[in-house]
C-alpha positions as CSV (number, residue, x, y, z in Angstrom):
1,M,80.4,98.5,55.1
2,L,82.7,95.7,54.0
3,E,80.9,92.4,54.3
4,L,83.2,90.0,56.2
5,R,82.6,86.5,55.0
6,P,83.3,83.4,57.0
7,H,86.0,81.2,55.6
8,Y,87.0,77.5,55.6
9,T,89.0,76.7,58.7
10,P,91.5,74.0,57.8
11,H,92.1,70.9,59.9
12,T,95.3,70.8,61.9
13,S,96.9,68.0,59.8
14,L,95.9,65.4,57.2
15,P,98.5,63.0,55.8
16,V,98.1,62.4,52.1
17,A,96.6,58.9,52.4
18,R,94.1,60.0,55.0
19,K,93.3,63.1,53.0
20,R,92.4,61.0,50.0
21,L,90.1,58.8,52.2
22,H,88.6,62.0,53.6
23,F,87.6,63.2,50.1
24,A,86.3,59.8,49.1
25,L,83.9,60.1,52.0
26,I,83.0,63.6,50.8
27,A,82.1,62.1,47.4
28,L,79.7,59.7,49.1
29,C,78.2,62.5,51.1
30,L,77.8,64.8,48.1
31,V,75.4,62.4,46.4
32,A,73.2,62.4,49.5
33,S,70.3,64.9,49.6
34,A,71.6,66.2,53.0
35,C,74.6,67.7,51.2
36,G,72.5,69.3,48.5
37,P,71.8,68.2,44.9
38,V,74.6,67.3,42.6
39,A,74.1,68.0,38.9
40,L,75.4,64.7,37.6
41,T,72.1,63.4,36.2
42,E,73.3,64.5,32.8
43,R,76.8,65.0,31.5
44,S,78.6,67.5,33.6
45,P,80.6,70.0,31.6
46,N,84.3,69.4,31.1
47,V,86.6,72.2,32.4
48,V,89.8,73.3,30.6
49,F,91.6,75.9,32.6
50,I,94.5,77.5,30.6
51,L,96.8,79.6,32.8
52,A,99.5,81.5,31.0
53,D,102.6,82.4,33.0
54,D,103.7,86.1,33.0
55,L,101.6,87.0,30.0
56,G,100.8,90.7,30.2
57,W,97.4,92.3,29.9
58,R,98.4,93.8,26.5
59,D,100.3,90.8,25.1
60,T,97.5,89.5,22.9
61,G,95.7,90.9,19.9
62,L,92.5,90.6,21.9
63,Y,93.7,93.3,24.3
64,G,95.3,95.5,21.7
65,S,98.7,94.2,20.9
66,E,99.8,95.2,17.4
67,F,103.0,93.1,17.4
68,F,102.3,89.8,19.0
69,E,100.1,87.4,16.9
70,T,97.6,85.4,18.9
71,P,94.9,84.2,16.5
72,N,93.8,81.2,18.6
73,I,93.5,83.2,21.9
74,D,91.7,85.9,20.0
75,L,89.2,83.4,18.5
76,L,88.3,82.2,22.1
77,A,86.5,85.6,22.4
78,E,84.2,84.6,19.5
79,R,83.1,81.6,21.6
80,G,82.7,83.4,24.9
81,M,83.2,86.4,27.1
82,V,86.1,88.8,27.4
83,F,86.6,90.6,30.8
84,T,88.1,94.0,30.8
85,N,88.6,94.2,34.6
86,A,90.1,90.8,35.6
87,Y,92.7,90.7,38.3
88,A,95.2,88.3,39.8
89,A,95.1,88.2,43.6
90,A,98.8,88.8,43.5
91,A,101.4,90.2,41.1
92,I,103.5,87.0,41.0
93,C,102.9,83.3,40.3
94,S,102.7,81.1,43.4
95,P,100.2,83.3,45.3
96,T,97.9,83.6,42.3
97,R,98.0,79.9,41.7
98,A,97.2,79.2,45.3
99,S,94.2,81.5,45.1
100,I,92.9,79.7,42.1
101,M,93.2,76.3,43.8
102,T,91.6,77.3,47.0
103,G,89.4,80.3,46.4
104,L,91.2,82.0,49.3
105,H,93.3,85.1,49.2
106,P,97.1,84.9,49.5
107,A,96.8,87.1,52.6
108,R,94.9,84.3,54.2
109,L,97.1,81.5,52.9
110,G,100.4,83.3,53.7
111,I,101.8,82.5,50.2
112,T,103.1,85.9,49.1
113,T,106.2,85.2,46.9
114,A,107.2,82.8,44.1
115,S,108.3,80.3,46.7
116,G,106.7,76.9,45.8
117,H,109.9,75.5,44.3
118,L,112.2,76.3,47.3
119,Q,113.7,73.5,49.3
120,R,112.8,75.4,52.5
121,E,109.4,74.2,53.8
122,T,107.6,77.1,55.6
123,L,104.0,76.4,56.6
124,A,103.3,79.2,59.0
125,K,103.0,82.8,58.0
126,G,104.8,85.6,59.8
127,L,107.2,88.6,59.6
128,R,110.8,88.3,58.9
129,P,112.7,88.9,62.1
130,R,115.0,91.5,60.6
131,G,115.4,93.6,57.5
132,S,118.0,95.5,55.6
133,R,119.0,99.0,56.9
134,S,117.7,100.4,53.6
135,Q,114.2,98.9,54.0
136,P,111.8,100.9,56.3
137,A,109.5,97.9,56.7
138,L,109.9,94.4,58.0
139,A,108.5,92.3,55.1
140,A,106.5,89.1,55.4
141,D,108.2,85.7,55.3
142,S,106.2,83.8,52.7
143,V,104.7,80.3,53.2
144,T,106.4,78.0,50.7
145,R,103.8,75.2,50.3
146,L,100.0,75.0,49.7
147,R,99.1,73.0,52.8
148,L,97.4,69.7,52.3
149,E,94.4,70.5,54.5
150,Y,92.9,73.0,52.1
151,V,90.2,71.6,49.8
152,T,91.5,72.3,46.4
153,L,89.4,72.8,43.3
154,A,90.7,69.6,41.9
155,E,89.7,67.7,45.0
156,A,86.2,69.2,44.9
157,L,85.6,68.2,41.3
158,R,87.2,64.7,41.7
159,A,84.9,64.1,44.6
160,V,81.9,64.3,42.3
161,G,83.2,62.1,39.6
162,Y,85.6,64.2,37.5
163,V,88.9,62.8,36.3
164,T,91.5,65.4,36.9
165,G,94.8,66.2,35.1
166,H,97.4,68.8,35.7
167,F,99.8,69.7,32.8
168,G,102.7,72.1,33.1
169,K,103.9,74.4,35.9
170,W,102.7,73.7,39.4
171,H,104.9,75.9,41.7
172,L,102.8,75.3,44.9
173,G,105.2,72.9,46.6
174,R,107.5,70.0,46.2
175,E,106.4,66.5,47.2
176,P,104.4,65.8,49.3
177,Y,102.7,69.0,48.3
178,D,102.7,68.3,44.5
179,A,99.7,68.2,42.2
180,L,99.2,64.5,42.8
181,A,98.7,65.1,46.5
182,Q,96.3,68.0,45.8
183,G,93.5,66.3,43.9
184,F,95.0,65.5,40.4
185,D,95.0,62.0,39.0
186,V,97.7,62.9,36.4
187,D,100.6,65.4,36.7
188,I,102.8,65.9,33.7
189,P,105.7,66.6,33.7
190,H,105.6,66.5,37.5
191,T,108.1,69.3,38.3
192,P,108.1,71.8,41.2
193,G,110.2,74.4,39.4
194,P,109.3,78.0,38.6
195,G,110.0,77.6,34.8
196,P,111.3,75.2,32.2
197,S,114.6,74.3,33.8
198,G,117.2,74.2,31.1
199,G,115.1,76.1,28.6
200,Y,112.0,75.7,26.4
201,L,113.7,73.6,23.7
202,G,114.3,69.9,24.2
203,P,115.8,67.8,25.6
204,W,114.6,69.0,29.1
205,R,116.4,68.3,32.4
206,F,113.2,68.1,34.3
207,W,111.7,65.6,31.9
208,P,114.6,63.4,30.8
209,D,112.5,60.8,29.0
210,M,110.8,63.2,26.7
211,G,111.9,66.0,24.3
212,A,113.6,65.6,20.9
213,D,116.3,68.1,20.1
214,G,114.7,71.4,19.5
215,E,111.2,70.4,20.5
216,H,109.3,73.1,22.2
217,I,108.0,72.3,25.7
218,E,104.6,73.9,25.0
219,D,104.1,71.8,21.8
220,R,104.8,68.6,23.8
221,M,102.6,69.7,26.8
222,A,99.7,70.4,24.4
223,V,100.1,67.0,22.8
224,E,100.1,65.3,26.2
225,A,97.0,67.3,27.3
226,T,95.1,66.3,24.2
227,K,95.9,62.6,24.9
228,F,94.3,63.1,28.4
229,M,91.2,64.6,26.8
230,R,91.0,61.8,24.2
231,E,91.3,59.1,26.9
232,N,88.6,60.7,29.0
233,R,86.2,62.0,26.4
234,D,83.3,59.9,27.7
235,R,83.5,61.2,31.3
236,P,83.7,64.7,32.8
237,F,87.3,65.9,33.1
238,F,89.1,68.8,34.6
239,L,92.2,69.7,32.5
240,N,94.4,72.2,34.3
241,Y,96.8,73.4,31.6
242,W,99.2,75.7,33.4
243,C,101.6,76.8,30.7
244,F,105.3,77.3,31.2
245,S,105.1,80.1,28.6
246,V,106.0,82.9,28.7
247,H,108.1,82.8,31.9
248,A,111.9,83.2,31.7
249,P,114.2,82.1,30.2
250,I,113.5,84.2,27.2
251,Q,114.0,81.6,24.6
252,A,112.0,80.5,21.5
253,K,112.0,78.7,18.2
254,P,114.6,80.2,15.9
255,E,112.3,80.4,12.9
256,L,109.7,82.3,14.9
257,I,112.3,84.7,16.3
258,E,113.3,85.5,12.7
259,K,109.7,86.1,11.8
260,Y,109.2,88.6,14.6
261,R,112.6,90.2,13.9
262,G,111.1,91.2,10.5
263,L,107.9,92.5,12.1
264,A,109.5,94.7,14.8
265,I,109.1,98.4,14.5
266,P,111.9,100.6,16.2
267,D,110.8,102.4,19.3
268,Y,107.3,100.6,19.4
269,P,106.7,99.6,23.0
270,Q,106.3,95.9,22.1
271,R,109.0,94.9,19.7
272,N,111.0,92.1,21.3
273,P,111.3,89.3,18.6
274,I,112.2,86.5,21.1
275,Y,109.3,87.3,23.3
276,G,107.0,87.6,20.2
277,A,108.0,84.1,19.3
278,M,107.3,82.8,22.8
279,V,103.8,84.3,22.7
280,E,103.1,82.7,19.4
281,S,104.1,79.2,20.8
282,L,101.8,79.8,23.7
283,D,99.0,80.7,21.2
284,D,99.8,77.6,19.2
285,A,99.3,75.4,22.3
286,V,95.9,77.0,22.9
287,G,95.0,76.3,19.3
288,T,96.0,72.6,19.7
289,L,93.8,72.2,22.8
290,V,90.8,73.9,21.2
291,A,91.2,71.9,17.9
292,A,91.2,68.7,19.9
293,I,88.1,69.7,21.8
294,D,86.4,70.3,18.4
295,E,87.7,67.1,16.9
296,L,86.5,65.0,19.8
297,G,83.0,66.5,19.5
298,I,82.9,67.8,23.1
299,A,82.9,71.5,22.4
300,D,79.3,72.0,23.5
301,D,80.2,70.2,26.8
302,T,83.4,72.0,27.6
303,I,84.0,75.2,29.7
304,I,87.3,77.0,28.7
305,V,89.0,79.6,30.9
306,F,92.0,81.5,29.7
307,F,93.9,83.7,32.2
308,S,97.4,84.8,33.3
309,D,98.9,84.6,36.7
310,N,100.4,88.1,36.8
311,G,101.5,91.0,34.6
312,G,104.0,91.0,31.9
313,M,107.8,91.2,32.5
314,V,108.9,94.8,32.1
315,H,112.2,94.3,33.9
316,R,113.7,91.8,31.4
317,F,115.6,92.9,28.3
318,N,117.2,91.3,25.2
319,D,120.0,93.4,23.7
320,G,118.5,96.5,25.3
321,V,115.0,95.8,24.1
322,P,112.3,95.3,26.8
323,V,110.6,92.0,26.8
324,T,107.2,93.6,26.7
325,S,105.2,96.6,27.7
326,N,101.9,96.7,29.6
327,A,101.2,100.3,28.5
328,P,98.9,102.1,29.1
329,L,99.0,100.2,32.4
330,R,101.8,101.1,34.9
331,S,104.6,98.7,35.7
332,G,104.4,94.9,35.5
333,K,105.1,91.6,37.1
334,S,105.6,91.9,40.9
335,S,104.1,95.4,41.1
336,I,100.9,96.4,42.9
337,Y,100.1,98.8,40.1
338,E,97.7,97.8,37.3
339,G,100.4,96.4,35.0
340,G,101.3,93.8,37.7
341,V,97.8,92.5,38.5
342,R,95.3,93.3,35.7
343,E,95.1,90.2,33.4
344,P,93.5,88.9,30.2
345,L,90.5,86.7,30.8
346,V,88.2,84.9,28.4
347,V,85.6,82.4,29.6
348,V,83.8,80.0,27.1
349,W,80.6,78.4,28.5
350,P,78.6,76.9,25.6
351,G,74.9,77.6,25.8
352,Q,75.3,79.9,28.8
353,V,77.6,82.7,27.8
354,A,76.8,84.8,24.7
355,P,79.6,84.3,22.1
356,G,81.5,87.5,21.4
357,S,80.3,89.2,24.6
358,K,82.2,91.5,27.0
359,S,82.0,92.3,30.7
360,D,83.4,95.2,32.6
361,E,82.6,93.6,35.9
362,I,85.5,93.5,38.4
363,V,86.6,89.9,39.0
364,Q,89.7,88.3,40.6
365,S,91.5,84.9,40.7
366,V,89.9,84.0,44.0
367,D,86.6,83.9,42.1
368,F,87.4,81.0,39.8
369,Y,86.8,78.2,42.4
370,P,83.2,79.2,43.4
371,T,82.5,80.1,39.8
372,L,83.5,76.7,38.5
373,L,81.6,74.9,41.3
374,E,78.4,76.7,40.2
375,M,79.1,76.2,36.5
376,T,79.5,72.4,37.0
377,G,76.7,72.1,39.6
378,T,79.1,71.1,42.3
379,P,78.2,72.2,45.9
380,P,80.9,73.3,48.3
381,R,81.3,71.5,51.6
382,H,78.8,72.7,54.0
383,E,81.4,74.6,56.2
384,Q,83.4,75.8,53.2
385,A,83.4,79.5,52.1
386,F,85.6,81.5,49.9
387,D,87.2,84.9,49.7
388,G,86.0,85.1,46.1
389,I,82.5,85.1,44.7
390,S,80.9,83.4,41.7
391,M,81.2,85.2,38.4
392,V,78.2,83.5,37.0
393,P,75.9,86.6,37.1
394,A,78.6,88.5,35.1
395,L,78.8,85.6,32.7
396,R,75.1,86.0,32.1
397,G,75.4,89.7,31.5
398,K,74.4,90.9,35.0
399,T,76.2,92.9,37.7
400,L,78.1,91.3,40.6
401,E,77.2,92.0,44.2
402,R,80.6,92.8,45.5
403,E,82.0,95.9,47.2
404,A,85.7,95.6,46.5
405,I,88.7,93.5,45.7
406,F,92.1,93.5,47.4
407,T,95.7,93.0,46.4
408,Y,98.3,92.1,49.0
409,I,102.1,92.2,48.3
410,P,103.9,92.4,51.7
411,N,107.4,92.1,50.2
412,Y,110.2,94.1,48.6
413,T,111.0,93.3,44.9
414,A,113.8,95.0,43.1
415,A,112.4,94.2,39.6
416,T,109.8,96.9,39.8
417,M,110.9,98.7,43.0
418,Q,107.9,97.1,44.7
419,R,107.5,98.0,48.4
420,P,105.4,96.1,50.9
421,S,101.9,97.2,50.3
422,T,98.2,96.3,49.9
423,A,95.5,97.8,47.8
424,V,91.7,98.0,47.4
425,R,89.7,98.6,44.3
426,R,86.1,99.8,44.8
427,G,84.4,100.8,41.6
428,D,86.6,103.3,39.8
429,W,88.8,104.0,42.8
430,K,92.0,102.3,43.9
431,L,93.8,103.0,47.1
432,I,97.3,101.7,47.8
433,R,98.7,101.6,51.3
434,F,102.5,101.3,51.4
435,F,103.5,100.0,54.8
436,A,106.0,102.1,56.9
437,D,107.0,103.9,53.7
438,G,106.1,107.5,54.7
439,A,107.7,110.0,57.1
440,A,109.0,108.5,60.3
441,Q,108.1,105.0,58.9
442,T,104.3,105.7,58.9
443,D,102.1,104.2,56.2
444,R,101.9,106.1,52.9
445,Y,98.9,106.2,50.6
446,E,98.3,106.7,46.8
447,L,94.8,107.1,45.4
448,Y,93.8,106.7,41.7
449,N,90.7,107.0,39.7
450,L,91.1,104.2,37.2
451,R,88.3,105.4,34.9
452,D,90.1,108.6,34.2
453,D,93.6,107.5,34.9
454,V,94.2,103.8,34.1
455,G,97.9,104.5,34.0
456,E,98.0,105.6,37.6
457,T,99.8,108.8,36.9
458,N,97.8,111.3,39.0
459,D,97.9,110.5,42.8
460,L,94.7,112.0,44.3
461,A,95.3,111.0,47.9
462,G,96.1,114.5,49.1
463,S,92.9,116.0,47.6
464,H,90.5,113.3,48.8
465,P,91.3,112.6,52.5
466,R,87.8,111.4,53.4
467,L,87.9,108.9,50.6
468,V,91.3,107.7,51.6
469,A,90.1,107.1,55.1
470,E,87.0,105.3,53.9
471,L,88.9,103.0,51.6
472,D,91.6,102.4,54.2
473,G,88.9,101.2,56.5
474,L,88.1,98.5,53.9
475,I,91.8,97.6,53.8
476,E,91.9,97.4,57.6
477,A,88.9,95.1,57.7
478,F,90.4,92.9,54.9
479,L,93.7,92.5,56.8
480,R,91.9,91.7,60.0
481,D,89.5,89.2,58.3
482,T,92.3,87.3,56.5
483,D,94.6,87.4,59.5
484,A,97.2,88.9,57.2
485,V,100.8,89.4,58.1
486,V,101.1,93.2,58.3
487,P,104.6,94.6,57.7
488,K,105.9,96.7,60.6
489,P,108.5,99.5,60.9
490,N,112.0,98.0,60.7
491,P,114.0,99.0,63.8
492,A,117.2,98.7,61.9
493,Y,116.2,101.2,59.2
494,V,118.5,104.2,58.7
495,E,116.4,107.1,57.6
496,G,117.2,108.4,54.2
497,L,118.5,105.2,52.8
498,D,116.7,104.1,49.6
499,P,116.0,100.3,49.2
500,F,116.3,100.7,45.4
501,P,119.0,103.4,44.9
502,D,119.7,102.2,41.4
503,G,116.1,102.1,40.3
504,P,114.3,99.0,39.1
505,A,116.4,95.9,38.6
506,R,117.2,95.3,34.9
507,V,117.8,91.7,33.8
508,E,119.4,90.9,30.5
509,N,118.3,87.5,29.2
């Protein structure tokens, strides 16, 4: 049976000023024994959370790339643990970011698309009232803001004495839903956009006071982040470094492009020189952060997490060359298949995680919040619960007590021909339910054994009807527990029309 866990029920409304007072009171409460012990008698560990944007599972040397050079990311593995089965809760940025900040699933939050930068403010989840005649399902209408009533990870850590800094991409809402309103003391460069508007090379439109001609945004962000660490070296800090890299536009330092042009092998799946240069700049930023941690003498007191928000971009091309390949995984960013949601993950926890270790446990982005609370000795609010679980047993080489994880993408996306769907992974088995996508607009199912078929090429749904029914029961309980918006048959649909008659959208950039 699926264990249905209670969840945090948000307040109806909290203005920003009242919210800050609210969490100041939480801080006072947390030091009282009634709220449980707080592990601040000794130095609490710093937390450096590095989130790459659109970096594919196979885009680092650590996970098998033979083209992209990522020595700094690879060296993190020598300090900590590599996860082989780490998942984003969604296949696109805003929902995954929301799941990290809240420990709650996008299905519960209602954030299901890359919508945090939109001018439109939508706070309630629901179905779109109408759909295209070529779409058999009515898709979800995504929430566009991370509502202020959720207790974010930054607020939880700040309440027990952490100084908090956010650097880079936010994408969870414009003011008053920005990072400064969600628990961060510092937010640089304080932009709501989905990527580096105007490009990676300075000067930047979204940061007009910074950026020399040709300066790379990731170089500047890493320098600003090291300043934050240096200024706060004597107190616990939470550094949320959410990279702009390697999101579009596909743009990089000219000298690095030439380097990778010389390394490219014709017909090799990963051979895009511009993207190779972008990945190297990302890796350089990781190196800058880690070097600063070492230089400041705080390495033994610093947790480092490296993760990506969704799969690599397989729909973008330069001069006919694909930006990247997630092979052997199927598809990429925006897709419910493995290439869209399986991510690189390295966790460094000095004195607790064996250096150079590996875990095959199944973890997901909703797990970071409860995990980091346990790692820092920070108790949750007494009524607060999460859709995720703590990874700490896995970090100590043990198994996790979890039955399944879920993915929820209730929207159409032309980039990968993604149809409204949800999926469950239990052990080696993964079942996908495509809403209203079968005969007469009934739900359609695909079943894969990921141990034998990580590329999801052999659909076993027809030969395992009992297993399909069993796993679909888990999906049904998940949708009910999270009060998810469930796509319904579109009454305007004309049978036989294909929502993607030209195949996946191809973007030249």
